[in-house]
Every structure is written in C-alpha cells, then in structure tokens.
ROVEXRO-703330 format. One record per residue (C-alpha): x, y, z; residue number from 1. Coordinates in steps of 0.5 Angstrom, whole numbers, padded with zeros to 4 digits, m for minus. Layout:
ROVEXRO-703330
X; Y; Z; num
X; Y; Z; NUM $
...
//
This chain:
ROVEXRO-703330
X; Y; Z; num
m0161; m0100; m0001; 1 $
m0163; m0097; m0008; 2 $
m0161; m0103; m0011; 3 $
m0166; m0107; m0007; 4 $
m0172; m0101; m0008; 5 $
m0171; m0102; m0015; 6 $
m0172; m0109; m0015; 7 $
m0178; m0108; m0010; 8 $
m0181; m0104; m0016; 9 $
m0181; m0110; m0020; 10 $
m0184; m0115; m0015; 11 $
m0191; m0117; m0016; 12 $
m0195; m0120; m0010; 13 $
m0197; m0127; m0011; 14 $
m0191; m0129; m0015; 15 $
m0184; m0131; m0013; 16 $
m0179; m0126; m0012; 17 $
m0175; m0123; m0018; 18 $
m0168; m0127; m0020; 19 $
m0163; m0122; m0017; 20 $
m0166; m0122; m0010; 21 $
m0162; m0129; m0010; 22 $
m0156; m0127; m0014; 23 $
m0154; m0120; m0012; 24 $
m0148; m0120; m0007; 25 $
m0150; m0112; m0004; 26 $
m0157; m0115; m0003; 27 $
m0154; m0121; 0001; 28 $
m0150; m0116; 0005; 29 $
m0156; m0112; 0007; 30 $
m0160; m0118; 0009; 31 $
m0155; m0120; 0014; 32 $
m0154; m0113; 0017; 33 $
m0162; m0111; 0017; 34 $
m0165; m0118; 0019; 35 $
m0160; m0123; 0021; 36 $
m0156; m0119; 0026; 37 $
m0161; m0115; 0028; 38 $
m0163; m0113; 0035; 39 $
m0170; m0117; 0034; 40 $
m0167; m0124; 0032; 41 $
m0165; m0128; 0038; 42 $
m0163; m0134; 0035; 43 $
m0163; m0141; 0038; 44 $
m0156; m0144; 0037; 45 $
m0156; m0151; 0041; 46 $
m0157; m0154; 0048; 47 $
m0153; m0153; 0054; 48 $
m0152; m0161; 0054; 49 $
m0147; m0160; 0049; 50 $
m0142; m0157; 0053; 51 $
m0143; m0160; 0060; 52 $
m0136; m0159; 0063; 53 $
m0132; m0153; 0065; 54 $
m0128; m0151; 0059; 55 $
m0133; m0155; 0054; 56 $
m0134; m0150; 0048; 57 $
m0137; m0150; 0041; 58 $
m0137; m0145; 0035; 59 $
m0143; m0142; 0032; 60 $
m0141; m0140; 0025; 61 $
m0145; m0136; 0020; 62 $
m0143; m0132; 0014; 63 $
m0137; m0128; 0017; 64 $
m0138; m0129; 0024; 65 $
m0136; m0134; 0029; 66 $
m0138; m0134; 0036; 67 $
m0135; m0138; 0042; 68 $
m0140; m0141; 0046; 69 $
m0136; m0144; 0053; 70 $
m0138; m0146; 0060; 71 $
m0134; m0143; 0065; 72 $
m0130; m0145; 0071; 73 $
m0136; m0142; 0075; 74 $
m0141; m0147; 0070; 75 $
m0144; m0140; 0067; 76 $
m0145; m0141; 0060; 77 $
m0142; m0135; 0056; 78 $
m0141; m0133; 0049; 79 $
m0135; m0129; 0045; 80 $
m0134; m0127; 0038; 81 $
m0128; m0131; 0036; 82 $
m0123; m0126; 0035; 83 $
m0117; m0124; 0038; 84 $
m0117; m0117; 0041; 85 $
m0109; m0117; 0039; 86 $
m0110; m0117; 0031; 87 $
m0116; m0120; 0030; 88 $
m0114; m0127; 0028; 89 $
m0119; m0133; 0030; 90 $
m0118; m0136; 0037; 91 $
m0121; m0143; 0036; 92 $
m0120; m0146; 0030; 93 $
m0124; m0153; 0031; 94 $
m0132; m0153; 0031; 95 $
m0132; m0156; 0039; 96 $
m0127; m0158; 0044; 97 $
m0125; m0157; 0051; 98 $
m0120; m0152; 0054; 99 $
m0117; m0149; 0060; 100 $
m0114; m0143; 0056; 101 $
m0116; m0141; 0049; 102 $
m0110; m0139; 0046; 103 $
m0109; m0135; 0039; 104 $
m0106; m0139; 0034; 105 $
m0102; m0133; 0032; 106 $
m0098; m0129; 0037; 107 $
m0101; m0134; 0043; 108 $
m0105; m0129; 0047; 109 $
m0109; m0133; 0052; 110 $
m0116; m0132; 0055; 111 $
m0119; m0136; 0060; 112 $
m0126; m0139; 0060; 113 $
m0129; m0133; 0062; 114 $
m0126; m0129; 0057; 115 $
m0121; m0125; 0061; 116 $
m0114; m0124; 0057; 117 $
m0109; m0128; 0062; 118 $
m0102; m0128; 0057; 119 $
m0100; m0123; 0052; 120 $
m0092; m0122; 0051; 121 $
m0088; m0116; 0051; 122 $
m0093; m0111; 0051; 123 $
m0092; m0104; 0053; 124 $
m0092; m0102; 0060; 125 $
m0098; m0098; 0060; 126 $
m0102; m0104; 0057; 127 $
m0108; m0106; 0061; 128 $
m0110; m0113; 0060; 129 $
m0117; m0112; 0063; 130 $
m0119; m0108; 0057; 131 $
m0117; m0113; 0052; 132 $
m0121; m0119; 0054; 133 $
m0125; m0123; 0049; 134 $
m0131; m0119; 0046; 135 $
m0138; m0122; 0049; 136 $
m0144; m0124; 0045; 137 $
m0151; m0123; 0048; 138 $
m0153; m0130; 0050; 139 $
m0159; m0132; 0054; 140 $
m0161; m0139; 0056; 141 $
m0168; m0141; 0057; 142 $
m0170; m0148; 0059; 143 $
m0164; m0151; 0056; 144 $
m0164; m0148; 0050; 145 $
m0158; m0143; 0048; 146 $
m0160; m0136; 0044; 147 $
m0155; m0131; 0041; 148 $
m0156; m0124; 0039; 149 $
m0151; m0122; 0034; 150 $
m0153; m0114; 0034; 151 $
m0148; m0109; 0035; 152 $
m0153; m0105; 0039; 153 $
m0158; m0107; 0045; 154 $
m0162; m0113; 0043; 155 $
m0169; m0113; 0045; 156 $
m0171; m0116; 0052; 157 $
m0171; m0123; 0052; 158 $
m0176; m0124; 0057; 159 $
m0181; m0120; 0053; 160 $
m0179; m0124; 0046; 161 $
m0180; m0131; 0049; 162 $
m0186; m0129; 0053; 163 $
m0191; m0131; 0048; 164 $
m0188; m0138; 0047; 165 $
m0187; m0140; 0054; 166 $
m0194; m0144; 0054; 167 $
m0192; m0149; 0049; 168 $
m0185; m0149; 0050; 169 $
m0186; m0151; 0058; 170 $
m0190; m0157; 0057; 171 $
m0184; m0160; 0054; 172 $
m0179; m0159; 0059; 173 $
m0173; m0158; 0055; 174 $
m0168; m0156; 0061; 175 $
m0169; m0163; 0063; 176 $
m0168; m0166; 0056; 177 $
m0161; m0168; 0053; 178 $
m0158; m0168; 0046; 179 $
m0159; m0175; 0042; 180 $
m0157; m0173; 0035; 181 $
m0155; m0168; 0031; 182 $
m0154; m0167; 0023; 183 $
m0152; m0162; 0019; 184 $
m0155; m0161; 0012; 185 $
m0150; m0156; 0008; 186 $
m0155; m0153; 0002; 187 $
m0152; m0150; m0004; 188 $
m0158; m0145; m0004; 189 $
m0159; m0138; m0002; 190 $
m0162; m0138; 0005; 191 $
m0169; m0135; 0002; 192 $
m0170; m0141; m0002; 193 $
m0169; m0145; 0004; 194 $
m0174; m0141; 0009; 195 $
m0179; m0141; 0003; 196 $
m0179; m0148; 0003; 197 $
m0180; m0149; 0010; 198 $
m0186; m0144; 0009; 199 $
m0191; m0148; 0005; 200 $
m0193; m0155; 0005; 201 $
m0195; m0155; m0003; 202 $
m0189; m0159; m0004; 203 $
m0190; m0164; 0001; 204 $
m0194; m0169; m0002; 205 $
m0190; m0171; m0008; 206 $
m0183; m0170; m0004; 207 $
m0185; m0172; 0003; 208 $
m0189; m0179; 0003; 209 $
m0186; m0181; 0009; 210 $
m0188; m0175; 0013; 211 $
m0195; m0175; 0009; 212 $
m0196; m0182; 0011; 213 $
m0195; m0181; 0019; 214 $
m0200; m0174; 0019; 215 $
m0207; m0174; 0017; 216 $
m0208; m0171; 0010; 217 $
m0212; m0165; 0012; 218 $
m0206; m0163; 0017; 219 $
m0201; m0164; 0011; 220 $
m0206; m0159; 0007; 221 $
m0208; m0154; 0012; 222 $
m0203; m0154; 0018; 223 $
m0196; m0157; 0014; 224 $
m0194; m0150; 0013; 225 $
m0197; m0147; 0019; 226 $
m0204; m0144; 0021; 227 $
m0207; m0139; 0015; 228 $
m0202; m0142; 0010; 229 $
m0208; m0146; 0006; 230 $
m0215; m0143; 0004; 231 $
m0219; m0141; 0010; 232 $
m0225; m0146; 0009; 233 $
m0221; m0152; 0009; 234 $
m0217; m0149; 0015; 235 $
m0223; m0148; 0019; 236 $
m0226; m0155; 0017; 237 $
m0220; m0158; 0020; 238 $
m0220; m0154; 0026; 239 $
m0227; m0156; 0027; 240 $
m0225; m0163; 0026; 241 $
m0220; m0163; 0032; 242 $
m0224; m0160; 0037; 243 $
m0225; m0166; 0041; 244 $
m0218; m0167; 0041; 245 $
m0217; m0160; 0043; 246 $
m0222; m0160; 0049; 247 $
m0219; m0166; 0052; 248 $
m0212; m0163; 0052; 249 $
m0215; m0157; 0055; 250 $
m0218; m0162; 0061; 251 $
m0211; m0164; 0062; 252 $
m0208; m0157; 0063; 253 $
m0205; m0157; 0056; 254 $
m0204; m0151; 0052; 255 $
m0208; m0151; 0045; 256 $
m0208; m0143; 0043; 257 $
m0204; m0142; 0037; 258 $
m0200; m0136; 0037; 259 $
m0199; m0131; 0031; 260 $
m0195; m0125; 0031; 261 $
m0199; m0119; 0032; 262 $
m0199; m0113; 0027; 263 $
m0195; m0109; 0032; 264 $
m0189; m0114; 0033; 265 $
m0189; m0116; 0026; 266 $
m0188; m0109; 0024; 267 $
m0182; m0109; 0029; 268 $
m0179; m0115; 0025; 269 $
m0181; m0121; 0030; 270 $
m0184; m0127; 0027; 271 $
m0186; m0132; 0032; 272 $
m0191; m0137; 0032; 273 $
m0193; m0143; 0036; 274 $
m0199; m0148; 0035; 275 $
m0201; m0155; 0038; 276 $
m0205; m0160; 0034; 277 $
m0206; m0168; 0033; 278 $
m0201; m0172; 0028; 279 $
m0207; m0176; 0026; 280 $
m0209; m0183; 0023; 281 $
m0208; m0185; 0030; 282 $
m0201; m0184; 0031; 283 $
m0197; m0182; 0037; 284 $
m0191; m0180; 0035; 285 $
m0187; m0177; 0028; 286 $
m0184; m0184; 0027; 287 $
m0183; m0189; 0021; 288 $
m0190; m0192; 0024; 289 $
m0193; m0187; 0028; 290 $
m0191; m0191; 0035; 291 $
m0187; m0188; 0040; 292 $
m0179; m0188; 0040; 293 $
m0177; m0186; 0047; 294 $
m0180; m0185; 0054; 295 $
m0184; m0179; 0055; 296 $
m0181; m0172; 0055; 297 $
m0183; m0166; 0059; 298 $
m0190; m0166; 0063; 299 $
m0194; m0171; 0060; 300 $
m0196; m0177; 0063; 301 $
m0199; m0181; 0057; 302 $
m0198; m0180; 0050; 303 $
m0204; m0176; 0046; 304 $
m0201; m0176; 0039; 305 $
m0200; m0168; 0039; 306 $
m0195; m0164; 0035; 307 $
m0192; m0158; 0038; 308 $
m0189; m0153; 0033; 309 $
m0185; m0147; 0035; 310 $
m0182; m0141; 0031; 311 $
m0177; m0136; 0035; 312 $
m0176; m0133; 0028; 313 $
m0175; m0135; 0021; 314 $
m0168; m0138; 0023; 315 $
m0170; m0142; 0029; 316 $
m0176; m0147; 0030; 317 $
m0177; m0153; 0034; 318 $
m0182; m0159; 0033; 319 $
m0184; m0163; 0039; 320 $
m0188; m0170; 0040; 321 $
m0189; m0173; 0047; 322 $
m0183; m0177; 0047; 323 $
m0177; m0172; 0043; 324 $
m0176; m0166; 0040; 325 $
m0172; m0163; 0034; 326 $
m0169; m0156; 0034; 327 $
m0168; m0153; 0027; 328 $
m0163; m0148; 0025; 329 $
m0162; m0144; 0019; 330 $
m0155; m0141; 0018; 331 $
m0153; m0137; 0012; 332 $
m0146; m0138; 0010; 333 $
m0146; m0134; 0003; 334 $
m0150; m0132; m0002; 335 $
m0151; m0139; m0005; 336 $
m0150; m0143; 0001; 337 $
m0154; m0145; 0007; 338 $
m0153; m0149; 0013; 339 $
m0159; m0153; 0016; 340 $
m0158; m0156; 0023; 341 $
m0162; m0161; 0026; 342 $
m0161; m0163; 0034; 343 $
m0166; m0168; 0037; 344 $
m0167; m0168; 0044; 345 $
m0170; m0174; 0049; 346 $
m0171; m0174; 0056; 347 $
m0165; m0173; 0060; 348 $
m0166; m0180; 0063; 349 $
m0167; m0184; 0057; 350 $
m0162; m0189; 0055; 351 $
m0160; m0190; 0048; 352 $
m0161; m0197; 0045; 353 $
m0166; m0198; 0051; 354 $
m0171; m0193; 0051; 355 $
m0169; m0190; 0044; 356 $
m0166; m0191; 0038; 357 $
m0163; m0185; 0034; 358 $
m0165; m0188; 0027; 359 $
m0172; m0189; 0030; 360 $
m0173; m0181; 0033; 361 $
m0169; m0178; 0027; 362 $
m0172; m0182; 0021; 363 $
m0178; m0178; 0019; 364 $
m0174; m0171; 0019; 365 $
m0167; m0174; 0017; 366 $
m0171; m0177; 0011; 367 $
m0175; m0170; 0010; 368 $
m0169; m0166; 0010; 369 $
m0165; m0170; 0005; 370 $
m0171; m0169; 0000; 371 $
m0171; m0161; 0002; 372 $
m0164; m0161; 0001; 373 $
m0164; m0164; m0006; 374 $
m0171; m0160; m0008; 375 $
m0168; m0153; m0005; 376 $
m0161; m0154; m0009; 377 $
m0165; m0156; m0016; 378 $
m0169; m0150; m0014; 379 $
m0163; m0145; m0014; 380 $
m0160; m0148; m0020; 381 $
m0166; m0147; m0024; 382 $
m0167; m0140; m0021; 383 $
m0160; m0138; m0024; 384 $
m0162; m0139; m0031; 385 $
m0163; m0133; m0036; 386 $
m0170; m0135; m0038; 387 $
m0172; m0135; m0031; 388 $
m0178; m0131; m0029; 389 $
m0182; m0130; m0023; 390 $
m0188; m0135; m0023; 391 $
m0195; m0135; m0020; 392 $
m0196; m0138; m0013; 393 $
m0201; m0143; m0011; 394 $
m0207; m0142; m0006; 395 $
m0203; m0146; m0001; 396 $
m0197; m0142; m0002; 397 $
m0199; m0136; 0002; 398 $
m0194; m0137; 0007; 399 $
m0189; m0135; 0002; 400 $
m0192; m0129; 0001; 401 $
m0193; m0128; 0009; 402 $
m0185; m0129; 0009; 403 $
m0184; m0124; 0003; 404 $
m0188; m0119; 0007; 405 $
m0184; m0120; 0013; 406 $
m0177; m0120; 0009; 407 $
m0179; m0113; 0006; 408 $
m0181; m0110; 0012; 409 $
m0175; m0112; 0016; 410 $
m0171; m0109; 0010; 411 $
m0174; m0103; 0011; 412 $
m0175; m0102; 0019; 413 $
m0167; m0103; 0020; 414 $
m0165; m0097; 0016; 415 $
//
C-alpha cells in the first residue's frame, strides 16, 4: 500500500487521478483484493432465466477468478469456484452449457450439479470424497437477479444490503421477467475509466445524441449522472419542475424517494443508489422514438414514462422503464481490460417479434454503450502518454469526485 499512499499524496481534489493509478500492476492487484473481492460487494451477475433447467450453468469470469453458476437437480441455483479440488485445473471451459456431471478435463475428477465429488480414480484408502467437493461461492437470488460475493471471509448480510433498494426494485418484478437479449462490450481500458465515464453525463450531449434526444435536456444535465452530480441550483429547479409527476406517482402508490448512501455505510464501502424520474419530452420509454417497445412489466397498469435507476454498487447497475429493464455489469479482466455486459429483461409472458423486438428495446443503450466503449478506449490511450497530467474536472463531474472518494475510502478500510 506504500505505492498507493505515495500516489495519493500527489492527488489534487477537483482533478483527475495521476496516471500511475491506471498503470501500476501492484495497485490493480490491491484494488481487486480491497474492493472487488471484498465482503461489502454483492455483485449482480445475471438472471435466473439464463439457467432454467437442472444442469444448466454459466461462468462468471473476472480478473483471475472463474465462478460456475449452476442449477442443481433439486432446482436450487448454486455457485462454485471453477477450480478442481485435485490439482487446481479449471473444470468448465465453455462459458455456458448444460451438464449432468462436471468433469475436470485434466484427470477426470467428476462433480455432480450440487458440487459433490462423484468420481476420483486410484485415490488412497483413507481419501474422503465428501471433503473434496467444489468450493462454494457465496450466492443470493433476489427477484430473479443473481448476486455473487467473492470474499474469502464472511460477506455482509444480503438482506441488509438489498433492503434500501427494495422499494424501487419491487415495482418492476424482475422475478416475473425473462432475458430478451445480452451483449458484451470488451473495453480496452482500466476499469476505473469505465466507472468514471458512468459517473458523469458531461460527455452525453456531444457523444450520445440518441440518448439525449429521448430525455429532457434538464434531465441530461442534472440527473444523467445521478442526483447531486450537477450544480445544486439547476438540480433543485429540475426537481421542482417534475413535482406534479412525482405527486401523481405517489397517488398511484409508486416509490419516488431517492436513495443516497448514508455516511455510515459509505465509510463501510457501500455505494448504493436509487431514483425514479420521468424520461421527459412526453416519451414513455427509452427507445428510438420514445414509444413503448414491449408490454408492461412489473406492477404497472399503465405507462407513466418513468425511468428507475438502481445501483447495487459501482459494478452492478439496473435501469428500468415501464416495459423493459437493462442490467449493467462492469467486470475488470486485467489492468487494461474491462468487460461491460448488458442484459435486457422483458415481462415473462412477452413474445418476441409480437410484443417486442430486440432491436427496439436495445437501440438506445446498445448505441450508447458502443459510443462509450470508443471514448473510454480513447481516454485510456491518451492517458498512457508521457505528456499526460491530471486535468481539472467540470462542475458537472462531481460524480467522479464522489467516485474517487469512495475508491480512496475502500482502499483504506480493507487494510
């Protein structure tokens, strides 16, 4: 941590981070151990409809870790480290599939879908197979969303973790939804640049005309990066402007209260967030022309043009309109590689090409994420220059300063 603390001494609040925060391999290793793999991070990784049948599995790969998420014969969804308990080989080599037995490709040790060792040839007489099952990974499922915690210690209580986000999540009934589409966006950049980009909307007008054309201009400026990321005066004016819409939501029993992390939980590493605001401009959904792209999802009886933003942490975020949802997962692969994955959800009874079309529901965020990939990669390339020096952040990039403060805190609380 000496390298980190020495660099921290060179950081100036209101500016970007010094170059070495993005290039130092030792710091990246510390970041993964002190942030990503910590007990406070319940990571949203997928939806249960990806593995509907016993034996169905997928791999969640991040940095050096690979996790098998599999549905057992008893229908329970479990998670195991993708490491053979014999000599450590990866067991599953394909990203997804369906198997009755998980067979190690090295010495053919075989495990059932519940992780129990079922076959190991020529072992000593006192060998106990019950002690050599696949090592479990912490897993929880909430409303169909699959969460993993990769800590080697005891994770924080999941019920406590999810509690403040329930009001916003529950109206969308993700347990009664299904996966319509998934797309991966490999991004050749340090994960912090990816998260910084998602923390501000200063870039939205020049880089995301499709997204900005759907939303009201005031929303882009004040809420695009989340409440509190734009000057207070303009934010207060926007919130005053949408009061009639908020009051209408209250009358219909819909949640409207923004959740901002308390100081107590921020100091423990949490970074949760939730809000619900109108898309604006008379639009009802985040589509090319603002019209609905699927049937209603969740508890809604009619379209009200709302957008729910929910962040479980810096690496796991959901957006919901009345008719579909988008799951965002940001997965560091190496110091200069990050995988961004988007999963679109629709109502479980919606029929493709009848009730919805994948191109319609994915247009805005697929287009936006392609642009984000390009600008983040360009950011990373420029930041590698010997001439780079930290620049001054704009008054609409306070979300980045918030991110930095969270990051610094996490790197220190996990000592």
